[in-house]
C-alpha positions as CSV (number, residue, x, y, z in Angstrom):
1,M,0.0,0.0,0.0
2,I,1.3,3.4,-1.0
3,P,1.4,5.9,1.9
4,Y,-1.1,8.7,1.4
5,S,1.5,11.2,2.5
6,K,3.5,10.4,-0.7
7,I,0.5,10.8,-3.0
8,K,-0.4,14.1,-1.2
9,S,3.2,15.3,-1.7
10,I,3.1,14.5,-5.4
11,L,-0.1,16.4,-5.8
12,E,1.1,19.4,-3.8
13,H,4.3,19.7,-5.9
14,T,2.5,19.3,-9.2
15,E,-0.5,21.7,-9.0
16,D,-2.8,18.9,-8.0
17,G,-1.4,16.8,-10.8
18,R,-1.8,19.3,-13.6
19,A,2.0,19.5,-14.0
20,L,2.2,15.7,-14.5
21,L,2.1,13.8,-17.8
22,E,-1.3,12.3,-18.5
23,P,-0.3,8.7,-17.7
24,H,1.3,9.7,-14.4
25,R,-1.7,11.9,-13.5
26,R,-4.0,8.9,-14.1
27,L,-1.7,6.6,-12.1
28,V,-1.8,9.0,-9.1
29,R,-5.6,9.0,-9.3
30,K,-5.6,5.2,-9.2
31,A,-3.2,5.3,-6.3
32,L,-5.7,7.4,-4.4
33,N,-8.2,4.5,-4.9
34,E,-5.6,1.9,-4.0
35,T,-6.0,0.2,-7.5
36,V,-2.4,0.3,-8.8
37,S,-0.5,-2.7,-9.8
38,H,3.0,-3.7,-8.5
39,D,4.6,-1.9,-11.4
40,G,2.3,1.1,-10.9
41,A,3.4,1.3,-7.2
42,D,7.1,1.4,-8.4
43,V,6.2,4.2,-10.7
44,I,4.6,6.2,-7.9
45,E,7.7,5.7,-5.8
46,W,9.8,7.0,-8.6
47,L,7.4,9.9,-9.2
48,H,7.6,10.9,-5.5
49,E,11.4,10.8,-5.5
50,S,11.9,12.7,-8.8
51,I,9.3,15.3,-8.0
52,T,10.5,16.1,-4.5
53,R,14.1,16.3,-5.8
54,G,13.0,18.6,-8.6
55,T,14.2,16.3,-11.4
56,Y,10.8,15.5,-12.9
57,R,10.3,16.9,-16.4
58,K,7.1,16.9,-18.3
59,E,8.4,15.8,-21.7
60,F,7.7,13.1,-24.3
61,F,10.1,10.2,-24.9
62,R,12.2,11.0,-28.0
63,N,9.8,13.9,-28.6
64,I,7.1,11.5,-29.7
65,E,3.7,12.7,-28.7
66,H,1.9,10.6,-26.1
67,L,4.9,8.3,-25.5
68,T,6.7,8.6,-22.2
69,R,9.2,6.5,-20.3
70,D,10.0,6.6,-16.6
71,A,13.3,6.0,-14.8
72,K,12.6,2.3,-14.5
73,G,12.3,1.8,-18.3
74,L,8.5,1.5,-18.2
75,L,6.8,2.9,-21.3
76,F,3.5,4.7,-21.4
77,W,1.2,5.5,-24.3
78,K,-1.1,8.2,-23.0
79,E,-2.5,6.7,-19.8
80,H,-1.6,3.1,-20.7
81,L,1.3,1.3,-19.2
82,I,2.4,-0.7,-22.2
83,G,5.4,-2.6,-20.8
84,R,9.1,-2.5,-20.2
85,F,11.1,-2.2,-23.4
86,S,14.9,-2.3,-23.6
87,L,15.8,0.4,-26.1
88,A,19.4,1.4,-27.0
89,N,20.4,5.0,-26.7
90,D,21.2,5.5,-30.4
91,E,19.3,6.0,-33.7
92,R,17.8,2.6,-33.5
93,D,16.3,3.7,-30.2
94,E,14.3,6.5,-31.9
95,T,13.3,4.2,-34.8
96,A,12.0,1.5,-32.5
97,A,10.2,4.1,-30.4
98,R,8.5,5.6,-33.5
99,R,7.4,2.2,-34.7
100,L,6.0,1.5,-31.3
101,A,4.1,4.8,-31.3
102,A,2.7,4.1,-34.8
103,L,1.5,0.6,-33.6
104,C,-0.2,2.1,-30.6
105,R,-2.0,4.6,-32.8
106,E,-3.0,1.9,-35.2
107,L,-4.4,-0.3,-32.4
108,E,-6.2,2.7,-30.9
109,E,-7.8,3.5,-34.2
110,K,-9.1,-0.1,-34.4
111,G,-10.5,0.1,-30.9
112,F,-8.2,-2.6,-29.6
113,P,-6.9,-2.6,-26.0
114,L,-3.3,-1.6,-25.7
115,T,-1.5,-4.4,-23.9
116,S,2.0,-5.9,-24.0
117,R,0.4,-8.9,-25.7
118,A,-1.1,-6.8,-28.5
119,L,2.2,-5.0,-29.1
120,L,4.0,-8.3,-29.5
121,S,1.3,-10.3,-31.3
122,R,1.2,-10.2,-35.1
123,E,-2.2,-11.8,-35.2
124,I,-3.7,-9.0,-33.1
125,Q,-1.9,-6.3,-35.1
126,Q,-3.1,-7.8,-38.4
127,A,-6.7,-8.4,-37.3
128,P,-9.3,-6.1,-38.9
129,A,-11.1,-3.6,-36.7
130,D,-14.4,-5.5,-37.2
131,T,-13.0,-9.0,-36.3
132,P,-15.5,-11.0,-34.2
133,W,-12.6,-12.7,-32.5
134,K,-11.2,-9.9,-30.4
135,Q,-11.7,-11.6,-27.0
136,A,-10.3,-14.9,-28.4
137,L,-7.2,-13.1,-29.8
138,Y,-6.4,-11.5,-26.4
139,S,-6.9,-14.7,-24.4
140,Y,-6.1,-17.8,-26.5
141,A,-3.0,-19.8,-25.6
142,T,-2.7,-22.4,-28.4
143,F,-4.6,-24.8,-30.6
144,M,-4.5,-28.6,-30.5
145,V,-5.2,-30.6,-33.7
146,K,-5.9,-34.3,-34.3
147,G,-7.5,-35.2,-37.6
148,E,-10.8,-33.3,-37.8
149,R,-10.7,-32.3,-34.2
150,T,-9.4,-28.8,-33.3
151,L,-9.3,-27.8,-29.7
152,A,-8.9,-24.1,-28.7
153,V,-7.0,-23.4,-25.5
154,F,-7.5,-20.1,-23.6
155,W,-5.9,-18.5,-20.5
156,T,-8.3,-17.9,-17.7
157,A,-8.6,-14.5,-16.0
158,N,-5.9,-15.3,-13.4
159,N,-3.4,-16.5,-16.1
160,R,-2.7,-19.6,-13.9
161,E,-5.0,-22.0,-15.6
162,M,-5.9,-22.9,-19.1
163,L,-9.4,-23.7,-20.4
164,V,-9.6,-26.2,-23.2
165,L,-12.7,-25.9,-25.4
166,E,-14.1,-28.4,-27.9
167,K,-17.3,-28.0,-29.9
168,Q,-19.5,-31.0,-29.8
169,P,-21.6,-32.4,-32.7
170,D,-24.8,-31.5,-30.9
171,G,-23.7,-27.8,-30.7
172,G,-22.6,-27.9,-27.0
173,V,-19.2,-27.1,-25.8
174,R,-17.0,-29.4,-23.8
175,S,-14.6,-27.6,-21.5
176,W,-12.1,-28.5,-18.9
177,K,-9.4,-26.6,-17.0
178,V,-5.7,-27.5,-17.1
179,L,-3.4,-26.2,-14.3
180,E,-0.2,-25.3,-16.1
181,V,3.2,-26.0,-14.7
182,A,5.6,-24.7,-17.4
183,G,3.3,-26.1,-20.0
184,K,4.0,-29.7,-18.9
185,T,0.4,-30.7,-18.1
186,L,-1.0,-29.6,-21.5
187,Q,1.9,-31.3,-23.3
188,E,1.3,-34.5,-21.5
189,M,-2.4,-34.4,-22.4
190,A,-1.6,-33.7,-26.1
191,S,1.0,-36.6,-26.2
192,A,-1.4,-39.0,-24.4
193,E,-4.3,-38.3,-26.8
194,G,-2.4,-37.9,-30.0
195,F,-2.9,-34.1,-30.5
196,E,-0.4,-31.8,-32.1
197,F,0.0,-28.1,-31.3
198,A,-0.6,-25.7,-34.1
199,Y,1.8,-22.8,-34.5
200,V,0.2,-19.3,-35.0
201,D,2.1,-16.3,-36.1
202,D,-0.4,-14.3,-38.2
203,Y,-4.1,-13.5,-38.2
204,A,-4.9,-15.7,-41.2
205,T,-3.6,-18.8,-39.5
206,F,-5.5,-17.9,-36.3
207,E,-8.7,-17.3,-38.2
208,N,-8.4,-20.6,-40.0
209,L,-7.8,-22.6,-36.8
210,I,-10.6,-20.8,-34.8
211,S,-13.0,-21.5,-37.7
212,K,-12.0,-25.2,-37.7
213,S,-12.8,-25.4,-34.0
214,N,-16.4,-24.5,-34.9
215,L,-16.5,-22.3,-31.7
216,T,-18.4,-19.1,-31.9
217,P,-17.5,-15.8,-30.2
218,A,-20.5,-16.4,-27.9
219,D,-19.2,-19.9,-27.0
220,I,-15.9,-18.4,-26.0
221,A,-17.4,-15.5,-24.0
222,R,-19.6,-17.8,-22.0
223,A,-16.8,-20.2,-21.3
224,L,-14.5,-17.4,-20.1
225,A,-17.1,-15.5,-18.1
């Protein structure tokens, strides 16, 4: 828990947050409601230290609008914490940052959530704005194939379990959870039942496999609810 005194100090030194960059201002608001993540708490600590020392500067990373980077290497796009990226301090640094900013803008324009997964996933980046598979794209883990059977595997909300879904001939959906330990459990299941994992690295392959599973977006939403 972040001491209220630190949050109050940040606000007092930044005109109630008006002198903060937008992602930092929103993070401070979340801290007031005790809803920040572990990484967010680290950013608040850094904010408090840099602001009270007078070293905080309201400027964009590499002069790219909406892109900011804190002292811990965390990158923000507007109010979104988009991850930790190791960028070299040379021309390649600026090129990589501009590509990242362009990708953030593209995802925003399509109405896609800005997450580390989206920024690293070609299938999400290539997906059309009107794809019916947005939830599936952000939560699937893999596909398992055996002849005409295609099973879709999704991460559950806590990212500690996987949910295996198989459409049945009668239209129902068979589902079961798999507790993952470095992928061993799912691998053992696939080996025992003769399934092979399908490799996905673009949207066309993903769309083909999800279509072969015969699952619908509604099936997936109900299973993951």
